C-alpha positions as CSV (number, residue, x, y, z in Angstrom):
1,M,6.7,-24.9,4.4
2,K,3.6,-22.8,4.3
3,L,3.7,-19.0,4.7
4,A,0.8,-16.6,5.4
5,I,1.6,-12.9,4.7
6,F,-0.7,-10.2,5.9
7,D,-1.1,-6.5,5.3
8,V,-1.8,-4.5,8.5
9,D,-4.0,-1.5,7.7
10,G,-7.4,-2.7,6.7
11,V,-6.7,-6.4,7.2
12,I,-5.5,-6.7,10.8
13,A,-5.9,-3.1,12.2
14,D,-9.0,-1.0,11.7
15,T,-7.1,2.2,11.0
16,L,-9.3,4.0,8.4
17,T,-11.4,6.0,10.8
18,A,-8.5,7.1,12.9
19,Y,-6.4,8.2,9.9
20,Y,-9.3,10.0,8.3
21,E,-10.2,11.8,11.5
22,F,-6.6,13.0,11.7
23,Y,-6.6,14.1,8.1
24,S,-9.9,15.9,8.4
25,A,-8.6,17.8,11.5
26,H,-5.4,19.0,9.8
27,Y,-6.0,19.4,6.0
28,K,-7.1,23.1,6.2
29,E,-4.2,24.2,8.3
30,Q,-1.8,22.4,6.0
31,N,-3.5,23.7,2.9
32,L,-4.3,20.2,1.6
33,N,-7.2,19.0,-0.5
34,K,-10.5,18.1,1.1
35,L,-11.3,14.5,0.6
36,S,-14.3,12.3,1.3
37,K,-13.8,9.2,3.3
38,R,-14.1,7.1,0.1
39,Q,-11.5,9.3,-1.7
40,F,-9.2,9.0,1.4
41,S,-9.5,5.2,1.4
42,N,-8.6,5.1,-2.3
43,L,-5.2,6.6,-1.4
44,S,-4.1,3.1,-0.3
45,N,-3.9,2.2,-4.0
46,L,-1.1,4.7,-4.5
47,N,2.5,4.9,-3.7
48,I,3.7,7.6,-1.3
49,I,4.6,10.1,-4.1
50,E,1.2,9.7,-5.8
51,V,-0.5,10.2,-2.4
52,C,1.3,13.5,-1.9
53,N,0.3,14.6,-5.3
54,E,-3.3,13.6,-4.8
55,V,-3.7,15.4,-1.5
56,G,-1.5,18.4,-2.4
57,L,1.1,17.6,0.2
58,P,4.6,19.0,-0.5
59,L,7.2,16.4,0.0
60,Y,9.0,18.5,2.7
61,K,5.8,18.1,4.9
62,L,5.8,14.4,4.5
63,P,7.9,13.6,7.6
64,F,5.4,15.5,9.7
65,F,2.5,13.5,8.5
66,M,4.4,10.2,8.7
67,K,5.4,11.1,12.3
68,K,1.7,11.8,13.2
69,I,0.5,8.6,11.7
70,R,3.1,6.8,13.8
71,E,1.9,8.6,16.9
72,I,-1.7,7.7,16.1
73,M,-0.8,4.0,16.0
74,L,1.5,4.2,19.1
75,A,-0.6,6.4,21.3
76,G,-4.0,5.4,19.9
77,T,-3.9,1.7,20.4
78,G,-7.1,2.0,22.3
79,K,-8.7,3.8,19.3
80,V,-7.1,1.7,16.6
81,R,-8.3,-1.8,17.2
82,A,-7.7,-5.2,15.6
83,F,-10.7,-6.4,13.6
84,P,-12.8,-8.9,15.6
85,G,-11.6,-12.4,15.1
86,I,-8.4,-11.7,13.2
87,A,-6.1,-12.6,16.1
88,Q,-7.8,-16.0,16.5
89,V,-7.5,-16.7,12.8
90,I,-3.8,-15.9,12.7
91,S,-3.2,-18.0,15.8
92,T,-4.5,-21.1,14.0
93,V,-2.5,-20.6,10.8
94,K,-0.2,-23.5,10.0
95,G,3.4,-22.4,9.1
96,E,5.0,-19.0,9.4
97,V,3.3,-15.6,9.5
98,A,4.8,-12.5,8.0
99,I,3.7,-8.9,7.7
100,V,4.0,-6.6,4.6
101,S,2.9,-3.0,5.2
102,D,3.6,0.7,4.5
103,N,3.5,1.4,8.2
104,Y,6.6,1.7,10.4
105,E,8.0,-1.6,11.7
106,S,8.3,-0.4,15.3
107,V,4.6,0.6,15.2
108,I,3.5,-2.7,13.7
109,K,5.4,-4.7,16.3
110,I,4.0,-2.7,19.2
111,F,0.4,-3.0,17.8
112,L,0.7,-6.7,17.1
113,G,2.3,-7.3,20.5
114,K,-0.5,-5.4,22.4
115,N,-3.1,-7.4,20.5
116,K,-1.3,-10.7,21.0
117,I,-1.2,-11.3,17.3
118,R,1.4,-13.8,16.2
119,F,4.1,-12.9,13.6
120,S,7.6,-14.0,12.6
121,F,8.9,-11.4,10.2
122,V,8.0,-7.8,9.2
123,Q,8.6,-5.8,6.0
124,G,7.4,-2.3,6.7
125,H,7.9,1.4,5.6
126,E,11.6,1.1,6.1
127,H,11.9,-1.2,3.1
128,G,10.3,1.1,0.6
129,N,7.0,1.3,-1.2
130,D,7.1,-1.7,-3.5
131,K,4.9,-4.3,-1.8
132,A,5.8,-7.0,-4.4
133,K,9.4,-6.7,-3.4
134,K,8.5,-7.0,0.2
135,V,6.5,-10.1,-0.4
136,I,9.4,-11.6,-2.3
137,A,11.7,-10.7,0.6
138,C,9.4,-12.7,2.9
139,L,9.6,-15.7,0.5
140,A,13.4,-15.4,0.5
141,H,13.6,-15.1,4.3
142,F,11.7,-18.3,4.9
143,R,12.9,-20.0,1.7
144,C,9.4,-20.5,0.7
145,K,8.1,-21.3,-2.8
146,P,5.5,-18.7,-4.1
147,S,3.0,-21.5,-4.6
148,D,3.2,-22.2,-0.8
149,A,2.6,-18.6,0.2
150,Y,-0.6,-16.6,0.7
151,Y,-0.9,-12.8,0.8
152,A,-3.9,-11.3,2.4
153,G,-4.5,-7.6,1.5
154,D,-7.4,-5.2,1.3
155,S,-6.5,-3.0,-1.7
156,P,-6.2,-3.6,-5.4
157,R,-2.6,-2.6,-5.0
158,D,-2.1,-5.5,-2.6
159,I,-3.6,-8.0,-5.0
160,K,-1.4,-6.7,-7.9
161,A,1.7,-7.0,-5.6
162,G,0.8,-10.6,-4.7
163,K,0.3,-11.5,-8.3
164,K,3.6,-9.9,-9.3
165,A,5.3,-12.1,-6.6
166,K,3.3,-15.1,-7.9
167,V,1.8,-16.0,-4.5
168,V,-1.7,-17.0,-3.7
169,T,-3.8,-13.8,-3.3
170,I,-6.6,-13.2,-0.8
171,A,-8.7,-10.1,-1.0
172,C,-10.0,-9.0,2.4
173,C,-13.3,-7.2,1.9
174,W,-13.6,-5.7,5.4
175,G,-10.9,-3.1,4.9
176,F,-10.5,0.1,2.9
177,H,-12.0,-1.2,-0.4
178,S,-15.2,-2.7,-1.6
179,R,-15.7,-6.3,-2.7
180,Q,-16.4,-5.1,-6.2
181,E,-13.1,-3.1,-6.4
182,L,-11.2,-6.1,-5.2
183,A,-12.9,-8.7,-7.3
184,A,-12.0,-6.6,-10.4
185,E,-8.3,-7.6,-9.7
186,N,-9.2,-11.3,-10.0
187,P,-7.7,-12.4,-6.7
188,D,-7.4,-16.2,-6.0
189,F,-9.8,-15.8,-3.1
190,L,-12.3,-13.3,-1.7
191,A,-12.9,-13.2,2.0
192,S,-15.9,-11.2,3.4
193,R,-14.8,-11.4,7.1
194,P,-11.8,-12.6,9.0
195,K,-13.2,-16.1,9.8
196,D,-13.5,-16.8,6.1
197,L,-9.7,-17.0,6.0
198,L,-10.0,-20.3,7.9
199,K,-11.5,-21.8,4.7
200,I,-8.5,-20.6,2.7
201,L,-5.3,-20.7,4.8
202,P,-3.8,-24.0,6.0
203,H,-4.5,-24.6,9.7
């Protein structure tokens, strides 16, 4: 059996602008550090504790920000869009489709449903911050060998997680990070746009 695993933010959903707009609107009132859009995008390389340290967010305020991010995804489906072509690519993938993300599973399922994006299994925020463990959980769920699984992510952290889980790694260069940053992690494949995945994933 073949298995295709996708990250959501930066691979399926174009969330960077919406998240950054929210952060820019609230960082002063919350006494957080001012960040450029590039600095903000680099937060996706960090786990949640490291993110809090980087932005100057006390842990007791974390639930507020996580709740707001959830609201952005739920209420802002019109603003947060799927990348053009990604739904069609996923619809053609042979085998099962799983999602690994730091976002809430309820938010992911609503977003994917509204955008008619196929999926079979989700490992989200509720399962912790270790993406490698989430990828391994997907393998276990489908009883899939690592060599038969592909993980498409848009951050160096995603590529490292995929390598740790010993699956085939695909760096998606249309998300939060540059092609150069992703290539430095030596992924198995680099994809410049969603339709490039058709050359990589079984379909």
